[in-house]
C-alpha positions as CSV (number, residue, x, y, z in Angstrom):
1,M,114.7,73.3,78.7
2,T,118.0,74.2,80.3
3,R,119.6,74.7,76.9
4,Y,116.7,76.9,75.8
5,L,117.2,79.0,79.0
6,I,120.9,79.3,78.5
7,R,120.4,80.5,74.9
8,R,118.1,83.3,76.2
9,I,120.3,84.6,78.9
10,P,122.8,86.5,76.7
11,T,120.0,88.4,75.1
12,A,118.7,89.4,78.5
13,V,122.1,90.6,79.6
14,V,122.6,92.7,76.5
15,V,119.1,94.3,77.0
16,L,120.1,95.1,80.6
17,L,123.4,96.7,79.6
18,A,121.7,98.8,77.0
19,A,119.0,99.8,79.4
20,S,121.6,100.8,82.1
21,L,123.4,103.0,79.6
22,L,120.1,104.6,78.4
23,V,118.9,105.2,81.9
24,F,122.2,106.8,82.9
25,A,122.2,109.0,79.9
26,V,118.6,110.2,80.0
27,L,118.7,111.3,83.6
28,R,121.6,113.6,82.8
29,L,119.5,115.3,80.1
30,I,117.0,116.5,82.6
31,P,117.3,120.3,83.0
32,G,118.7,121.4,86.3
33,G,121.4,119.3,87.9
34,P,121.3,117.8,91.4
35,E,123.8,120.3,92.7
36,S,121.2,123.1,92.3
37,A,118.7,121.1,94.4
38,L,121.3,120.4,97.0
39,A,122.8,123.9,97.2
40,G,119.6,125.9,97.1
41,P,118.6,128.9,95.0
42,D,121.1,131.3,96.5
43,A,124.2,129.2,95.8
44,G,127.1,130.7,93.8
45,P,129.1,129.1,91.0
46,E,131.9,128.1,93.4
47,Q,129.5,126.2,95.7
48,L,127.8,124.5,92.7
49,A,131.2,123.4,91.3
50,A,132.3,122.1,94.7
51,I,129.2,120.0,95.0
52,R,129.6,118.7,91.4
53,H,133.1,117.6,92.3
54,D,132.0,115.9,95.5
55,L,129.3,114.0,93.5
56,G,131.8,113.1,90.7
57,L,129.7,115.0,88.2
58,D,132.7,116.9,86.8
59,R,134.2,113.7,85.3
60,G,133.5,112.4,81.8
61,F,130.3,110.6,81.0
62,F,131.7,107.1,80.5
63,S,134.0,107.5,83.5
64,Q,130.9,108.2,85.7
65,Y,129.0,105.3,84.0
66,W,131.8,102.8,84.5
67,A,132.1,103.8,88.2
68,W,128.3,103.4,88.7
69,I,127.9,100.0,86.9
70,S,131.0,98.6,88.6
71,A,129.6,99.5,92.0
72,L,126.2,97.9,91.0
73,V,127.9,94.6,90.2
74,T,129.3,94.5,93.8
75,L,125.8,95.4,95.1
76,D,127.0,98.8,96.2
77,F,124.0,101.0,95.2
78,G,125.4,104.2,96.6
79,T,123.9,106.9,98.8
80,S,120.8,109.0,98.3
81,Y,121.8,112.6,98.8
82,Q,118.3,114.0,98.8
83,V,115.8,111.4,100.2
84,G,118.6,110.4,102.5
85,G,120.2,107.1,103.5
86,D,121.8,104.1,101.9
87,I,120.0,103.3,98.6
88,G,120.1,99.5,99.4
89,D,118.3,100.1,102.7
90,L,115.7,102.3,101.0
91,I,115.1,99.6,98.3
92,S,114.8,96.8,100.8
93,F,112.2,98.8,102.8
94,G,110.1,99.6,99.8
95,L,110.5,96.3,97.9
96,T,108.4,94.2,100.3
97,N,105.5,96.6,100.0
98,T,105.7,96.8,96.2
99,L,105.9,93.0,95.9
100,V,102.9,92.5,98.2
101,L,100.9,95.1,96.2
102,T,102.0,93.7,92.8
103,A,101.2,90.1,93.9
104,A,97.8,91.1,95.1
105,A,97.1,93.0,91.8
106,T,98.4,90.1,89.8
107,A,96.1,87.6,91.6
108,G,93.2,90.0,91.0
109,A,94.1,90.4,87.3
110,V,94.3,86.7,86.7
111,S,91.0,86.1,88.5
112,L,89.2,88.8,86.5
113,G,90.8,87.8,83.2
114,L,89.8,84.1,83.6
115,A,86.3,85.0,84.7
116,L,85.6,87.4,81.9
117,S,87.2,85.3,79.1
118,L,85.7,82.0,80.2
119,S,82.2,83.6,80.6
120,A,82.4,85.2,77.2
121,V,83.5,82.0,75.5
122,I,81.4,79.4,77.3
123,W,78.1,81.3,77.5
124,R,77.4,83.0,74.2
125,G,74.4,85.1,75.0
126,R,74.2,88.4,73.1
127,V,73.4,90.4,76.3
128,L,76.1,88.7,78.3
129,N,78.7,89.3,75.7
130,A,77.7,93.0,75.4
131,V,78.0,93.4,79.2
132,L,81.3,91.7,79.4
133,T,82.7,93.6,76.4
134,G,81.5,96.9,78.0
135,I,83.2,96.0,81.3
136,N,86.4,95.1,79.5
137,A,86.5,98.3,77.5
138,V,85.8,100.5,80.5
139,A,88.5,98.8,82.6
140,I,91.1,99.3,79.8
141,A,90.1,102.9,78.9
142,L,89.8,104.5,82.3
143,P,93.1,106.0,83.5
144,T,94.6,104.5,86.7
145,F,94.4,107.8,88.6
146,V,90.7,108.2,87.7
147,V,89.9,104.6,89.0
148,G,91.9,105.2,92.2
149,T,90.4,108.6,92.9
150,V,86.8,107.2,92.4
151,L,87.5,104.2,94.6
152,I,88.9,106.5,97.4
153,A,85.9,108.9,97.1
154,L,83.4,106.1,97.3
155,F,84.8,103.5,99.7
156,G,87.2,105.6,101.7
157,I,85.3,108.9,102.1
158,R,81.6,108.5,101.3
159,W,80.9,105.1,102.7
160,R,84.1,104.7,104.8
161,V,84.2,100.9,104.6
162,L,87.9,100.7,103.6
163,P,91.0,102.8,104.4
164,A,91.6,105.6,101.9
165,G,95.4,105.0,101.8
166,G,98.5,104.1,103.8
167,T,99.6,100.8,105.2
168,P,98.5,98.9,108.3
169,P,99.9,100.6,111.5
170,N,101.3,97.4,112.9
171,G,102.9,96.1,109.7
172,L,101.7,93.9,106.9
173,T,101.9,90.6,108.8
174,D,100.4,91.5,112.1
175,D,96.8,91.1,111.2
176,L,96.1,89.7,107.7
177,G,92.5,90.9,107.8
178,I,93.5,94.5,108.4
179,T,96.2,94.2,105.7
180,A,93.6,93.0,103.2
181,Q,91.5,96.1,103.9
182,Y,94.4,98.4,103.3
183,L,95.5,96.4,100.2
184,L,92.1,96.0,98.5
185,L,91.7,99.4,96.9
186,P,95.3,99.9,95.5
187,A,95.4,96.3,94.3
188,L,92.1,96.7,92.5
189,T,93.2,100.0,90.9
190,L,96.4,98.4,89.7
191,G,95.0,95.0,88.7
192,L,91.8,96.1,86.9
193,P,93.3,97.2,83.6
194,A,95.7,94.3,83.6
195,G,92.8,91.8,84.1
196,A,90.9,93.4,81.3
197,M,93.8,93.2,78.9
198,L,94.4,89.6,79.9
199,A,90.7,88.8,79.4
200,R,90.7,90.3,75.9
201,F,93.8,88.4,74.8
202,L,92.7,85.1,76.3
203,T,89.2,85.4,74.8
204,E,90.6,85.8,71.3
205,A,93.0,82.9,71.9
206,L,90.1,80.6,73.1
207,R,87.9,81.6,70.2
208,T,90.7,80.8,67.8
209,E,91.1,77.3,69.4
210,L,87.4,76.7,69.2
211,A,87.5,77.3,65.5
212,Q,90.1,74.5,65.1
213,P,89.0,71.1,63.6
214,Y,89.5,69.2,66.9
215,A,87.1,71.5,68.8
216,T,84.4,71.6,66.1
217,T,84.6,67.8,65.8
218,A,84.3,67.3,69.6
219,I,81.3,69.6,69.8
220,A,79.7,67.9,66.8
221,T,80.1,64.5,68.5
222,G,78.2,65.6,71.6
223,A,80.8,67.2,73.9
224,T,79.6,70.3,75.6
225,R,81.2,73.6,74.8
226,R,82.1,74.0,78.5
227,D,84.1,70.7,78.5
228,V,85.9,71.5,75.2
229,V,86.9,74.9,76.5
230,L,88.1,73.8,80.0
231,K,89.7,70.4,79.0
232,H,91.2,71.3,75.6
233,A,91.0,74.8,74.3
234,L,92.2,76.5,77.5
235,R,95.3,74.3,77.6
236,N,96.2,75.0,74.0
237,A,95.6,78.8,74.5
238,L,97.8,79.0,77.5
239,P,101.3,79.2,75.8
240,S,100.7,82.4,73.9
241,T,98.6,83.8,76.8
242,V,101.5,83.3,79.2
243,T,103.8,85.4,77.0
244,A,101.3,88.2,76.9
245,F,100.8,87.9,80.6
246,G,104.5,88.5,81.1
247,L,104.1,91.8,79.4
248,I,101.1,92.6,81.5
249,V,102.8,91.9,84.7
250,G,105.7,94.1,83.6
251,A,103.2,96.9,83.0
252,L,101.9,96.4,86.5
253,L,105.4,97.5,87.8
254,G,105.1,100.7,85.8
255,G,101.6,101.4,87.0
256,A,102.7,100.9,90.6
257,V,104.5,104.3,90.6
258,L,101.2,106.1,90.1
259,V,99.1,103.8,92.3
260,E,101.5,104.0,95.2
261,S,101.5,107.8,94.9
262,I,97.7,108.0,94.9
263,F,97.2,105.7,98.0
264,G,100.3,106.7,99.9
265,W,101.6,103.1,99.7
266,P,105.3,103.3,100.7
267,G,106.8,101.1,98.0
268,L,109.4,101.5,95.3
269,G,106.9,103.4,93.1
270,L,106.4,106.1,95.8
271,L,110.2,106.1,96.4
272,T,110.8,106.7,92.7
273,E,108.3,109.6,92.6
274,E,110.1,111.2,95.6
275,G,113.5,110.7,94.0
276,I,112.4,112.3,90.7
277,S,110.9,115.3,92.5
278,A,114.1,115.8,94.4
279,R,116.4,115.2,91.4
280,D,118.1,112.4,93.3
281,Y,120.1,110.9,90.4
282,P,121.7,108.0,92.3
283,L,118.4,106.8,93.7
284,V,116.3,107.2,90.6
285,Q,118.7,105.5,88.2
286,V,119.0,102.5,90.5
287,L,115.2,102.3,90.9
288,V,114.6,102.6,87.1
289,L,117.2,100.0,86.3
290,L,115.7,97.7,88.9
291,S,112.3,98.1,87.2
292,V,113.8,97.2,83.8
293,T,115.6,94.2,85.4
294,A,112.3,93.0,86.9
295,F,110.6,93.4,83.6
296,V,113.3,91.5,81.7
297,L,113.3,88.6,84.2
298,I,109.5,88.4,84.2
299,Q,109.5,88.2,80.4
300,L,112.3,85.6,80.4
301,A,110.3,83.5,82.9
302,A,107.2,83.8,80.7
303,D,109.2,82.7,77.7
304,V,110.5,79.7,79.6
305,V,107.0,78.7,80.7
306,H,105.8,79.2,77.1
307,A,108.5,76.9,75.9
308,W,107.7,74.3,78.6
309,L,104.0,74.4,77.6
310,D,104.7,74.3,73.9
311,P,107.5,71.9,72.9
312,R,107.6,73.5,69.4
313,I,109.1,76.6,70.9
314,R,111.9,74.6,72.6
315,L,112.7,72.7,69.5
316,A,112.8,75.9,67.4
317,G,115.0,77.6,70.0
318,A,117.5,74.7,70.1
319,Q,118.1,74.7,66.3
């Protein structure tokens, strides 16, 4: 397993380097430089040039990139000149909230995915399958902002049973019951499409396993469909599902930007939205690269778990 992991690390490093270069380049293609936002609409050419010089934007592209990537290696993330403050401090403040939201959404997605897929495979009633398929399709098709807005309108405004946004006034750890109330709606909004995608993938994987000779033989000899699914098919369907789940969790990180904006959840997603609106290049490029890094690490972890569950992957990777 260690050898397999070591063989995958260089690929992850190359992806991160390519992503850092792409992020750095794309942000500089956005019309309107940061000096315009800093100086205001009435600034003259001399003021804009002075600000560009102070920010280092008058140097060559690769000179700027090398200075930035060298600072990142030493964990010097720089300073936000629009949102304000040290970027490392801003990230550490928002990271906890984003991790809590993502963990809650992931737990909800796994629970929903298992419930829908196992129900669809074990109980094969036509009406039940139609209902489950409809729920799955609606959960995937509805945009996140629609789901979030509807949940706020129903549970936060009309019935007033849950907070419509924000975070607990005394922090996330002061009262877990209060924290759960604030977390429920954004976590459900973020986790619903992920759970539906996981359910669709796992359902097909389980149906493929049930068509295998070992499953049909076990059912023919008297084993119940439920036992075959839970004791054999589910275990064999997990390796490929874990890889897909890694992609789904990565998508959760991207969806957090919109969900945090809708619910006013002060995490990295809301911070990214603020940085983009203010054209805060140093902040945005670090946050985007951090998201890419998290996605790569999650996918790497998913591949390692896949290899651990399926020895054939380990053996193929070692050759």
